Structures are given as C-alpha cells and as structure tokens.
BABA-888671 format. One record per residue: residue number from 1; residue in one letter; x, y, z of N, C-alpha, C, O, CB in turn. Coordinates in steps of 0.2 Angstrom, whole numbers. Glycine has a CB too. Example, Ala and Ser with C-alpha at 12.3 -4.5 7.8 and 13.67 -1.06 7.14 Angstrom:
ATOM    k  r     nX     nY     nZ    caX    caY    caZ     cX     cY     cZ     oX     oY     oZ    cbX    cbY    cbZ
ATOM    1  A     66    -28     39     62    -22     39     66    -16     39     71    -17     42     57    -22     45
ATOM    2  S     64    -11     35     68     -5     36     64      0     39     67      6     40     70     -3     29
//
This chain:
ATOM    k  r     nX     nY     nZ    caX    caY    caZ     cX     cY     cZ     oX     oY     oZ    cbX    cbY    cbZ
ATOM    1  M    -92    -53    -51    -86    -55    -48    -81    -49    -50    -80    -47    -55    -84    -62    -51
ATOM    2  F    -76    -48    -45    -71    -43    -46    -66    -45    -50    -62    -50    -49    -68    -40    -39
ATOM    3  E    -64    -42    -56    -59    -44    -60    -53    -40    -59    -52    -34    -62    -62    -44    -68
ATOM    4  A    -48    -42    -55    -43    -38    -53    -38    -36    -59    -36    -30    -59    -38    -42    -48
ATOM    5  R    -37    -40    -64    -33    -38    -69    -36    -33    -73    -33    -28    -75    -32    -44    -74
ATOM    6  T    -43    -33    -75    -46    -28    -79    -46    -21    -75    -45    -16    -78    -53    -30    -80
ATOM    7  V    -48    -22    -69    -48    -15    -65    -41    -12    -64    -40     -6    -64    -51    -17    -58
ATOM    8  K    -36    -17    -63    -29    -14    -63    -27    -10    -69    -24     -5    -69    -24    -20    -62
ATOM    9  E    -29    -13    -75    -27    -10    -81    -31     -3    -82    -29      2    -85    -29    -14    -87
ATOM   10  Q    -37     -3    -80    -41      3    -80    -38      8    -75    -38     14    -77    -49      1    -78
ATOM   11  L    -36      6    -69    -33     11    -65    -26     14    -68    -25     20    -67    -31      7    -58
ATOM   12  V    -22     10    -71    -16     12    -74    -18     17    -79    -14     23    -80    -12      6    -77
ATOM   13  Q    -23     16    -83    -24     21    -89    -28     27    -86    -26     32    -88    -29     17    -93
ATOM   14  W    -31     26    -80    -35     32    -77    -29     37    -74    -30     43    -75    -39     30    -71
ATOM   15  I    -24     34    -71    -19     38    -69    -15     41    -74    -13     47    -74    -14     34    -65
ATOM   16  R    -14     38    -80    -10     41    -85    -15     47    -88    -12     52    -90     -9     36    -91
ATOM   17  D    -21     46    -89    -26     51    -91    -26     57    -87    -26     63    -89    -33     48    -92
ATOM   18  Y    -26     56    -80    -26     61    -75    -20     65    -76    -20     72    -77    -26     59    -68
ATOM   19  F    -14     62    -76     -8     66    -77     -7     70    -84     -4     75    -84     -2     62    -75
ATOM   20  R    -10     67    -89    -10     70    -95    -13     76    -95    -12     81    -99    -12     65   -101
ATOM   21  C    -19     76    -92    -23     82    -91    -21     87    -86    -24     93    -85    -30     80    -91
ATOM   22  N    -17     85    -81    -16     89    -75     -8     89    -74     -6     87    -69    -19     86    -69
ATOM   23  G     -4     92    -78      3     93    -77      6     92    -84      4     93    -89      5     87    -73
ATOM   24  S     13     91    -83     17     91    -89     20     84    -90     18     80    -85     23     96    -89
ATOM   25  P     24     82    -95     26     75    -96     31     73    -90     33     67    -89     30     74   -102
ATOM   26  T     33     78    -86     38     76    -80     35     77    -73     38     76    -68     44     81    -81
ATOM   27  T     28     79    -73     25     80    -67     25     73    -63     23     68    -65     17     82    -68
ATOM   28  K     27     74    -56     27     68    -52     21     66    -48     18     71    -46     33     68    -48
ATOM   29  A     20     60    -46     15     58    -41     19     58    -35     24     55    -34     12     51    -43
ATOM   30  V     16     62    -30     19     62    -23     15     58    -18      9     59    -18     20     70    -21
ATOM   31  I     18     53    -15     14     48    -11     17     47     -4     23     46     -4     14     41    -15
ATOM   32  G     13     48      1     15     47      7     16     39      8     11     35      7     10     49     13
ATOM   33  I     22     37     10     23     29     10     23     27     17     28     29     21     30     28      7
ATOM   34  S     19     23     19     18     20     26     21     13     26     23     10     32     11     20     29
ATOM   35  G     21     10     21     23      3     20     16     -2     21     17     -8     20     27      1     26
ATOM   36  G     11      1     22      4     -2     22      2     -4     15      5     -1     10     -1      1     26
ATOM   37  K     -4     -8     14     -6    -10      8     -8     -4      3     -7     -4     -3    -11    -15      9
ATOM   38  D    -12      1      6    -14      6      2     -9     10     -1     -9     11     -8    -19     11      6
ATOM   39  S     -4     13      2      1     17     -1      5     13     -5      8     15    -10      5     20      5
ATOM   40  S      6      6     -3     10      2     -7      7      1    -14     10      1    -19     12     -5     -4
ATOM   41  V      1     -1    -14     -3     -2    -20     -3      4    -25     -2      4    -31    -10     -5    -19
ATOM   42  A     -5     10    -21     -5     16    -25      2     18    -28      2     20    -34     -7     22    -20
ATOM   43  A      7     17    -25     14     18    -27     15     14    -33     18     16    -38     19     18    -22
ATOM   44  A     14      7    -32     15      2    -38     11      4    -44     13      3    -50     13     -5    -35
ATOM   45  L      5      6    -43      1      8    -49      4     14    -52      4     14    -59     -7     10    -46
ATOM   46  C      6     19    -49      9     25    -52     15     23    -55     17     26    -61     10     30    -46
ATOM   47  V     19     19    -53     25     17    -56     24     14    -63     27     15    -68     29     12    -52
ATOM   48  E     19      9    -63     17      6    -69     14     11    -74     15     10    -80     12      0    -68
ATOM   49  A     10     16    -71      7     21    -76     12     26    -78     11     28    -84      1     24    -72
ATOM   50  L     16     28    -74     20     34    -76     28     33    -76     32     37    -80     20     39    -70
ATOM   51  G     30     27    -74     37     26    -73     40     28    -67     38     32    -64     41     29    -79
ATOM   52  K     45     24    -64     48     25    -58     51     32    -57     51     35    -51     53     20    -56
ATOM   53  E     53     35    -62     56     42    -62     51     47    -60     53     53    -57     60     44    -68
ATOM   54  R     45     46    -61     40     51    -60     36     49    -53     30     52    -52     35     51    -66
ATOM   55  V     38     45    -49     35     44    -42     40     45    -37     46     43    -37     33     36    -42
ATOM   56  L     37     49    -32     42     51    -26     38     49    -20     33     52    -19     43     59    -27
ATOM   57  G     41     45    -16     39     43    -10     41     48     -4     46     50     -4     41     36     -8
ATOM   58  V     36     49      1     38     53      6     36     49     13     31     47     14     34     60      6
ATOM   59  L     42     48     16     41     44     23     40     49     28     44     54     29     47     39     24
ATOM   60  M     35     48     33     34     54     38     33     51     45     27     51     47     28     58     36
ATOM   61  P     38     48     48     37     45     54     36     51     59     38     56     58     43     41     56
ATOM   62  Q     33     49     65     32     54     70     36     51     76     34     47     80     24     54     73
ATOM   63  G     42     54     76     47     51     81     50     44     78     52     44     72     44     50     88
ATOM   64  V     50     39     82     52     33     80     46     29     78     41     28     81     55     29     86
ATOM   65  Q     46     26     72     41     22     69     44     15     69     48     13     65     39     24     62
ATOM   66  D     41     10     73     43      3     73     43      0     66     48     -4     65     39      0     78
ATOM   67  D     38      1     62     38     -3     56     40      1     50     38      0     44     31     -5     55
ATOM   68  I     44      6     51     46     10     45     50      6     40     51      8     34     50     16     48
ATOM   69  G     53      1     42     57     -4     38     53     -6     32     55     -7     26     59    -10     42
ATOM   70  A     46     -7     33     42     -8     28     41     -3     22     41     -4     16     35    -10     30
ATOM   71  A     41      3     24     41      9     20     48      9     16     47     10     10     40     16     23
ATOM   72  Y     53      8     19     60      8     15     60      2     10     61      3      5     66      7     20
ATOM   73  A     57     -3     12     57     -9      8     53     -8      2     55    -10     -4     55    -15     12
ATOM   74  L     47     -5      3     43     -4     -3     46      1     -8     46      0    -14     36     -1     -1
ATOM   75  C     50      6     -6     53     11    -10     59      8    -14     60      9    -19     56     17     -6
ATOM   76  W     63      3    -10     68      0    -13     66     -5    -18     69     -6    -24     72     -4     -8
ATOM   77  M     60     -9    -17     58    -14    -21     55    -10    -28     57    -13    -33     52    -17    -18
ATOM   78  L     52     -5    -27     49     -1    -33     55      3    -36     54      6    -42     43      3    -31
ATOM   79  D     60      4    -33     66      8    -35     64     15    -37     66     18    -42     69      5    -42
ATOM   80  I     60     18    -32     58     25    -33     62     29    -28     64     27    -23     50     26    -31
ATOM   81  R     63     36    -30     66     40    -25     62     42    -19     55     42    -20     68     47    -29
ATOM   82  Y     64     43    -13     60     44     -8     64     49     -3     70     50     -3     59     38     -4
ATOM   83  V     60     53      1     63     58      6     60     56     12     54     53     12     62     65      4
ATOM   84  E     63     58     18     60     56     24     60     63     28     64     66     29     64     51     28
ATOM   85  I     54     64     31     52     70     35     49     68     41     43     65     41     48     75     31
ATOM   86  N     53     69     47     50     67     53     45     73     56     47     78     56     56     65     58
ATOM   87  I     39     71     57     34     76     59     34     77     67     30     81     69     27     74     57
ATOM   88  K     38     74     71     38     74     78     38     81     80     34     83     84     43     70     81
ATOM   89  D     43     85     78     44     92     81     39     96     79     36    100     83     51     94     78
ATOM   90  P     36     97     72     31    101     71     24     99     75     21    104     77     29    101     64
ATOM   91  V     23     93     76     17     91     79     17     93     87     13     96     89     16     83     79
ATOM   92  E     23     92     90     24     94     97     24    102     97     22    104    103     30     91     99
ATOM   93  A     27    105     93     27    112     93     20    115     93     18    120     96     31    115     87
ATOM   94  L     15    112     88      8    114     88      5    113     95      1    117     97      5    111     82
ATOM   95  Y      6    107     97      3    105    104      5    110    109      1    112    113      5     98    106
ATOM   96  S     11    112    109     14    116    114     10    123    114      9    126    119     21    117    114
ATOM   97  Q      9    125    108      6    132    107     -1    131    109     -4    136    112      6    134     99
ATOM   98  I     -4    126    108    -11    125    110    -12    125    118    -16    128    121    -14    118    107
ATOM   99  D     -7    121    121     -7    121    128     -6    128    131     -9    130    136     -1    117    130
ATOM  100  D     -2    133    127     -1    139    130     -8    144    130     -8    149    133      4    143    126
ATOM  101  T    -13    141    126    -19    145    125    -24    143    131    -29    147    132    -23    144    119
ATOM  102  G    -22    138    135    -26    136    140    -31    130    138    -34    127    142    -30    141    143
ATOM  103  L    -31    129    132    -35    123    129    -32    117    131    -26    116    131    -37    124    121
ATOM  104  V    -36    111    132    -33    105    133    -34    100    128    -40     99    125    -37    102    140
ATOM  105  L    -29     97    125    -29     92    120    -33     86    122    -33     84    127    -22     90    118
ATOM  106  N    -37     84    117    -41     78    118    -39     73    113    -35     74    108    -49     80    118
ATOM  107  E    -43     67    113    -41     62    108    -42     63    101    -38     61     97    -45     55    110
ATOM  108  V    -47     67    100    -49     69     93    -43     73     90    -41     72     84    -56     73     93
ATOM  109  A    -41     78     94    -36     82     91    -29     78     90    -25     79     85    -34     88     96
ATOM  110  E    -28     74     95    -21     70     95    -21     65     89    -16     64     87    -20     67    102
ATOM  111  F    -27     63     88    -28     57     83    -27     61     76    -24     58     71    -34     54     83
ATOM  112  N    -30     66     75    -31     69     68    -25     74     66    -23     75     60    -37     73     67
ATOM  113  T    -22     77     71    -17     82     70    -11     80     66     -9     83     61    -15     86     76
ATOM  114  P     -8     74     68     -2     71     64     -4     70     57      0     71     52      0     65     67
ATOM  115  A    -10     68     55    -12     66     48    -12     73     44    -11     73     38    -19     63     48
ATOM  116  R    -15     78     48    -15     85     44     -8     88     43     -7     91     38    -19     89     48
ATOM  117  I     -4     87     48      3     89     47      7     85     41     10     88     37      7     88     54
ATOM  118  R      5     78     41      8     74     36      6     77     29     10     77     24      6     67     36
ATOM  119  M     -1     79     28     -3     81     22      0     88     20      1     89     14    -11     82     22
ATOM  120  A      1     92     25      5     99     24     12     97     21     14    101     17      5    103     31
ATOM  121  A     15     92     24     22     90     22     21     88     15     26     90     11     25     85     26
ATOM  122  L     16     84     13     16     81      6     15     87      1     18     87     -4     10     76      6
ATOM  123  Y     11     92      3     10     97     -2     16    102     -2     17    105     -7      3    101      1
ATOM  124  A     19    102      3     26    106      3     30    103     -2     33    106     -6     29    107     10
ATOM  125  V     31     96     -1     36     93     -6     33     93    -13     37     94    -18     36     85     -4
ATOM  126  S     26     92    -14     23     93    -20     24     99    -24     26    100    -30     16     91    -20
ATOM  127  G     24    105    -20     25    111    -22     32    112    -25     34    116    -30     24    117    -17
ATOM  128  I     37    109    -21     44    110    -23     46    106    -30     49    108    -34     49    107    -18
ATOM  129  V     43    100    -31     44     96    -36     39     97    -42     39     93    -47     45     89    -34
ATOM  130  S     34    101    -41     28    102    -46     25     96    -47     24     93    -52     31    105    -52
ATOM  131  G     23     92    -41     20     86    -42     12     86    -40      9     92    -40     23     81    -37
ATOM  132  R      9     80    -40      2     80    -38      2     74    -32      5     69    -33     -2     77    -44
ATOM  133  V     -2     76    -27     -2     72    -21     -7     67    -22    -13     68    -24     -4     76    -15
ATOM  134  A     -5     60    -20    -10     55    -21    -14     54    -14    -11     54     -9     -6     48    -22
ATOM  135  N    -20     53    -15    -24     51     -9    -25     44     -9    -27     41    -14    -32     55     -9
ATOM  136  T    -23     40     -4    -22     33     -4    -28     30      0    -27     24      1    -15     31     -1
ATOM  137  C    -33     33      2    -38     30      5    -42     26      1    -43     27     -5    -43     36      8
ATOM  138  N    -45     20      4    -49     16      0    -57     17      2    -58     20      7    -47      9      1
ATOM  139  L    -61     14     -2    -68     14     -1    -71     12      6    -75     15      9    -72     10     -6
ATOM  140  S    -68      6      9    -70      4     15    -68      9     21    -73     10     25    -66     -3     17
ATOM  141  E    -62     12     21    -61     17     26    -65     23     25    -68     25     30    -53     19     25
ATOM  142  D    -66     25     19    -71     31     18    -78     30     20    -81     34     23    -70     33     11
ATOM  143  W    -80     23     19    -87     22     20    -89     23     28    -94     25     29    -88     14     18
ATOM  144  V    -84     21     32    -86     21     39    -82     27     42    -82     28     49    -83     15     43
ATOM  145  G    -80     32     38    -77     38     41    -70     37     44    -68     42     48    -82     41     46
ATOM  146  Y    -67     32     43    -60     31     46    -55     34     42    -50     31     39    -59     23     46
ATOM  147  V    -55     41     42    -51     45     38    -51     52     41    -56     54     44    -54     46     30
ATOM  148  T    -45     56     40    -45     62     43    -46     67     38    -43     68     33    -38     63     46
ATOM  149  K    -51     71     39    -53     77     35    -47     82     34    -45     84     39    -60     81     37
ATOM  150  F    -46     83     28    -40     87     26    -33     84     29    -28     88     29    -41     94     29
ATOM  151  G    -33     78     30    -27     74     32    -26     69     26    -25     71     21    -28     71     39
ATOM  152  D    -27     63     28    -26     58     23    -32     58     18    -32     54     13    -25     51     26
ATOM  153  G    -37     61     20    -43     62     16    -42     67     10    -47     68      6    -49     63     20
ATOM  154  A    -36     70     10    -35     75      5    -31     72     -1    -29     67      0    -32     82      8
ATOM  155  G    -30     76     -6    -25     74    -11    -28     77    -18    -33     80    -18    -25     66    -11
ATOM  156  D    -24     76    -23    -26     78    -30    -29     73    -34    -33     75    -38    -19     81    -33
ATOM  157  F    -27     67    -33    -30     61    -36    -31     55    -32    -27     54    -27    -26     59    -43
ATOM  158  S    -36     51    -33    -38     46    -28    -39     39    -31    -45     38    -33    -44     48    -23
ATOM  159  P    -34     36    -33    -35     30    -37    -38     24    -33    -41     20    -37    -28     27    -39
ATOM  160  L    -38     24    -27    -41     18    -23    -48     20    -20    -51     16    -17    -37     16    -18
ATOM  161  A    -51     26    -22    -57     28    -19    -63     23    -20    -68     23    -16    -59     35    -21
ATOM  162  D    -63     20    -25    -69     16    -27    -68      8    -26    -72      4    -28    -71     17    -34
ATOM  163  L    -62      7    -22    -60      0    -21    -61     -2    -13    -59      2     -9    -53     -2    -23
ATOM  164  T    -64     -7    -12    -64    -10     -5    -58    -12     -3    -53    -13     -7    -70    -15     -4
ATOM  165  N    -57    -13      4    -51    -16      6    -49    -22      3    -43    -23      1    -51    -17     14
ATOM  166  T    -54    -27      2    -53    -33     -1    -50    -32     -8    -46    -36    -10    -59    -37     -1
ATOM  167  E    -53    -28    -12    -52    -26    -19    -45    -23    -20    -41    -25    -24    -57    -22    -22
ATOM  168  V    -43    -19    -15    -36    -16    -15    -31    -22    -14    -26    -22    -18    -35    -11     -9
ATOM  169  K    -32    -26    -10    -28    -32     -9    -27    -36    -16    -22    -38    -18    -30    -37     -3
ATOM  170  A    -33    -37    -19    -33    -41    -25    -28    -37    -31    -25    -40    -35    -40    -42    -28
ATOM  171  I    -29    -30    -31    -25    -26    -35    -18    -27    -34    -13    -28    -38    -27    -19    -35
ATOM  172  G    -16    -27    -27     -9    -28    -25     -6    -34    -28      0    -34    -30     -9    -27    -18
ATOM  173  R    -10    -40    -27     -8    -46    -29     -7    -46    -37     -2    -49    -40    -12    -52    -27
ATOM  174  E    -11    -43    -40    -11    -42    -48     -5    -39    -50     -2    -40    -55    -17    -39    -51
ATOM  175  L     -3    -34    -46      3    -30    -47     10    -33    -45     15    -31    -47      3    -23    -43
ATOM  176  G      9    -39    -42     15    -43    -40     18    -41    -34     24    -43    -33     20    -43    -46
ATOM  177  L     15    -37    -30     17    -35    -23     18    -41    -19     13    -45    -19     13    -29    -20
ATOM  178  P     23    -42    -15     24    -47    -10     18    -47     -5     16    -41     -3     31    -47     -7
ATOM  179  A     16    -53     -2     11    -53      3     13    -49      9      8    -46     12     10    -60      5
ATOM  180  F     19    -47     10     21    -43     16     18    -36     16     16    -34     21     29    -43     16
ATOM  181  F     17    -34     10     14    -27      9      7    -28      8      3    -24     11     17    -24      3
ATOM  182  V      4    -32      5     -3    -33      3     -7    -35      9    -12    -32     11     -4    -38     -2
ATOM  183  D     -4    -39     14     -8    -42     19     -6    -39     26     -8    -42     31     -7    -49     20
ATOM  184  K     -2    -34     26      1    -30     32     -6    -28     36    -10    -24     33      6    -25     30
ATOM  185  V     -6    -30     42    -12    -28     46    -12    -20     48     -7    -18     50    -12    -32     53
ATOM  186  P    -17    -17     46    -17     -9     47    -18     -8     54    -22    -10     58    -23     -6     43
ATOM  187  V    -14     -3     56    -14     -1     63    -14      7     63    -11     10     59     -7     -3     67
ATOM  188  D    -18      9     68    -20     17     68    -14     21     69    -14     27     67    -25     18     72
ATOM  189  G     -8     19     72     -2     23     73     -3     27     79      2     31     81     -1     27     67
ATOM  190  L     -8     27     83     -9     31     89     -9     27     95     -5     28     99    -15     36     89
ATOM  191  C    -14     23     95    -15     19    101    -12     11    100    -13      7    104    -22     19    104
ATOM  192  G    -10     10     94     -8      3     92    -13     -2     91    -12     -8     89     -4      1     98
ATOM  193  K    -20      0     91    -25     -4     89    -25     -5     81    -24     -1     78    -32     -2     92
ATOM  194  T    -27    -11     79    -29    -12     72    -35     -9     70    -39     -7     75    -29    -20     71
ATOM  195  D    -36     -7     64    -42     -4     61    -48     -8     64    -53     -6     66    -42     -4     54
ATOM  196  E    -48    -15     63    -53    -19     64    -55    -19     72    -61    -20     74    -52    -26     62
ATOM  197  D    -50    -18     76    -51    -18     83    -55    -11     85    -60    -11     89    -44    -17     87
ATOM  198  S    -53     -6     81    -57      0     82    -64      0     79    -68      3     82    -53      6     78
ATOM  199  F    -65     -3     74    -72     -4     71    -76     -8     75    -82     -6     76    -71     -7     64
ATOM  200  G    -74    -14     78    -78    -19     81    -81    -24     76    -85    -27     78    -84    -15     85
ATOM  201  F    -78    -24     70    -80    -29     65    -74    -29     60    -70    -25     60    -87    -27     61
ATOM  202  T    -74    -34     56    -69    -35     51    -70    -32     45    -76    -30     43    -68    -43     50
ATOM  203  Y    -65    -31     41    -65    -28     34    -69    -33     30    -73    -31     25    -58    -27     31
ATOM  204  E    -69    -39     31    -72    -44     27    -80    -43     28    -84    -43     23    -71    -51     29
ATOM  205  V    -82    -42     34    -89    -41     35    -91    -34     32    -96    -33     29    -90    -40     43
ATOM  206  L    -87    -29     33    -89    -22     30    -89    -22     22    -94    -20     19    -83    -17     32
ATOM  207  D    -84    -26     19    -84    -26     12    -90    -29      9    -92    -28      4    -77    -29     10
ATOM  208  R    -92    -35     12    -98    -39     10   -104    -34     11   -108    -34      6    -99    -45     14
ATOM  209  Y   -104    -30     16   -110    -26     17   -110    -20     11   -115    -19      9   -110    -23     24
ATOM  210  I   -104    -18     10   -104    -12      5   -106    -15     -2   -110    -12     -5    -97     -9      5
ATOM  211  R   -103    -21     -4   -104    -23    -11   -111    -27    -12   -114    -27    -17    -98    -27    -13
ATOM  212  R   -113    -30     -6   -119    -35     -7   -125    -33     -3   -130    -36     -3   -117    -42     -6
ATOM  213  G   -123    -28      2   -129    -26      6   -131    -31     11   -136    -31     14   -135    -24      2
ATOM  214  I   -126    -36     13   -127    -42     17   -123    -41     24   -117    -40     23   -126    -48     14
ATOM  215  C   -127    -41     29   -124    -41     36   -128    -45     41   -134    -43     42   -122    -34     38
ATOM  216  E   -126    -51     42   -131    -55     46   -132    -53     54   -137    -54     56   -128    -62     47
ATOM  217  D   -127    -49     56   -127    -47     63   -131    -40     63   -128    -35     61   -120    -47     67
ATOM  218  P   -137    -39     66   -140    -33     66   -137    -27     69   -137    -21     68   -147    -34     68
ATOM  219  K   -133    -29     75   -130    -24     79   -124    -21     75   -122    -15     75   -127    -27     85
ATOM  220  I   -120    -26     71   -115    -23     67   -117    -19     61   -114    -14     60   -110    -29     64
ATOM  221  K   -123    -21     58   -126    -17     53   -127    -10     55   -126     -6     52   -132    -21     50
ATOM  222  E   -130    -10     61   -132     -4     64   -126      1     65   -126      7     64   -136     -4     71
ATOM  223  R   -121     -2     68   -114      1     69   -111      4     62   -109     10     62   -109     -3     73
ATOM  224  I   -111      0     57   -109      2     51   -113      8     48   -110     13     46   -109     -4     46
ATOM  225  D   -119      7     49   -124     13     46   -123     19     50   -122     24     47   -131     10     47
ATOM  226  Q   -122     19     56   -121     24     60   -114     28     59   -113     34     58   -121     23     68
ATOM  227  L   -109     24     58   -102     26     56   -102     30     49    -99     35     48    -97     21     56
ATOM  228  H   -106     26     45   -106     29     38   -110     36     38   -107     41     35   -110     24     34
ATOM  229  L   -115     37     41   -119     43     42   -115     48     45   -115     54     43   -126     42     45
ATOM  230  R   -112     46     51   -108     51     55   -101     54     51    -99     59     52   -106     48     61
ATOM  231  G    -99     49     46    -93     51     43    -94     54     36    -89     56     33    -88     45     42
ATOM  232  L   -100     55     34   -101     58     27    -98     65     26    -96     66     20   -108     58     25
ATOM  233  H    -98     69     31    -95     75     30    -88     75     29    -85     80     26    -96     79     37
ATOM  234  K    -84     70     30    -77     69     28    -76     68     21    -71     70     19    -74     64     33
ATOM  235  V    -81     65     18    -79     63     11    -84     67      6    -82     67      0    -80     56     10
ATOM  236  N    -89     70      8    -93     74      4    -90     81      2    -86     83      6   -100     75      7
ATOM  237  P    -92     84     -3    -89     91     -5    -91     95      1    -96     95      4    -92     93    -11
ATOM  238  V    -87    100      2    -88    105      8    -95    109      6    -95    112      0    -82    110      9
ATOM  239  P    -99    109     10   -106    113      9   -104    121      7   -100    124     11   -111    113     14
ATOM  240  A   -107    123      2   -105    130      0   -112    134     -1   -116    132     -5   -100    131     -6
ATOM  241  F   -112    140      2   -118    144      1   -118    147     -6   -113    149     -8   -118    150      6
ATOM  242  R   -124    146     -9   -125    149    -16   -131    154    -15   -136    153    -13   -127    144    -21
ATOM  243  M   -129    160    -18   -134    165    -18   -140    164    -23   -139    161    -28   -131    172    -19
ATOM  244  K   -146    165    -21   -152    164    -25   -153    170    -29   -152    176    -27   -158    162    -21
ATOM  245  E   -154    169    -36   -155    174    -40   -162    178    -39   -167    174    -37   -155    172    -48
ATOM  246  K   -162    184    -38   -168    188    -37   -172    188    -43   -170    189    -49   -166    195    -35
ATOM  247  K   -179    186    -42   -183    186    -48   -185    193    -50   -187    198    -45   -190    182    -46
ATOM  248  E   -185    195    -56   -187    201    -58   -194    202    -58   -198    198    -59   -185    202    -66
ATOM  249  T   -196    208    -55   -203    210    -54   -205    214    -60   -201    219    -62   -205    213    -48
ATOM  250  K   -211    213    -63   -213    217    -68   -217    223    -66   -220    227    -70   -218    213    -73
//
C-alpha cells in the first residue's frame, strides 16, 4: 500500500540532499508552473524542502492561456516569487523561419516545439538566478511516452519520476494542496483534449497496470505496451558510441 506521508517525507529529504550536493545554500529550484497537479506538487515539495525564498515559479503561456489563473493561484498560495514569459512570439518566429525553408509543419512539430521553447526559457531563467530546473513529469506520463524529449522531459532533478499519477495526487493531498490543484484534469494544451482522451484509457487503468501488472482489457493492455515501447527513447539515456579497446597482440 502506498504510504503518502512516508513518501512525502522521503521526497522532501531527497530534494534537500540534491540541493546540498548540487549548489549553494541559496541555489533556487526553478519550476515551470502550469497550475496542474504535477507542477503544483513539485513546487509545494520544494517549498517544504528549501523554503519559499528558494523556489522560483515560471509561468509560460503561449498567447492567451484560459486556465492561467490556476498558475497564479498556486504561486500566491505558496507565496513564491514568479515571473511570466509568454512564448507565443518565439514559437511563431521559429515556425515562420521553418516555413521559409519550404518545409511544412506537422502535428508532431507543432505539439513538441512549444514544450522545448518552454524548457529553453526555464534554463535561461535558471542561468540568471543560478538555479536548478525541476522536471515535473510523473511515472505514468513517462511510461506511455506522453512527454516531449528535451522539453518537459528535461530538467536537473525529477522528484515525481517514480510516482504514478494516482500517487502524485496522494502526495498533493498530504501536502495540504486544495483539490482544485490536485484533481485538475490534465489537458494537452494544443488540441484541448484531456490526457485520457488522447490515451484511450484512464490513468486509473494505467496506474493499476504499472503497479500491479493487471489490465483486464487485452486491447488496452496491448496499446499501453505499444506506447511504452515506442516512448522508451524519450526517457532512456541518449545512446552513445563507445570505442572498443584494441586487444594487444603478442
């Protein structure tokens, strides 16, 4: 059984240990704040581990973001400093340059490019404040490849990487976050579909399969397995060629 209080305490200590070994006593956690559960839980964990003065939120709407009020509310509730960087212009500038080459944008490029621009913005801010960027992806998303390589899949430390969607929610409740943040339905931000609409199955089904290996519907099990195998390249270390040592001949 998942013990949210115990794991929360372990996470807080893990974050403290990471920053003790990777920075100075003033090094900040830099977190992209969407107002969704993952960034909310990650931010709250960092506040408890480091103190609110060492957590910097970065809001990155792409033009008008209908639910940006949730991101503001999270920063106000945690009483953390935040900055807002609208990525609409740099994204459109890149698209325009691509158009000039004669290449035609497709859904893959349109879906992933904003996430990579956001990560570039986070690292720019992190460089300015001498911070460390939080990866806020959870295990459920990573498991089915629902992450952008070098986008939201990047970061310096990843507190939620071993927690399923269900477990992240439990940690959020243990942290005392309002249900508004913990239970906010994840939407992909491009076509307006929820994560579960895109998957074709629920997080509850996915999390049960991850933790217990149980999935009654063989078609859903097959889809999860396919998504998992197809997305491994996003979460595995980048393959690197290693020269073989020459054997000495006598």
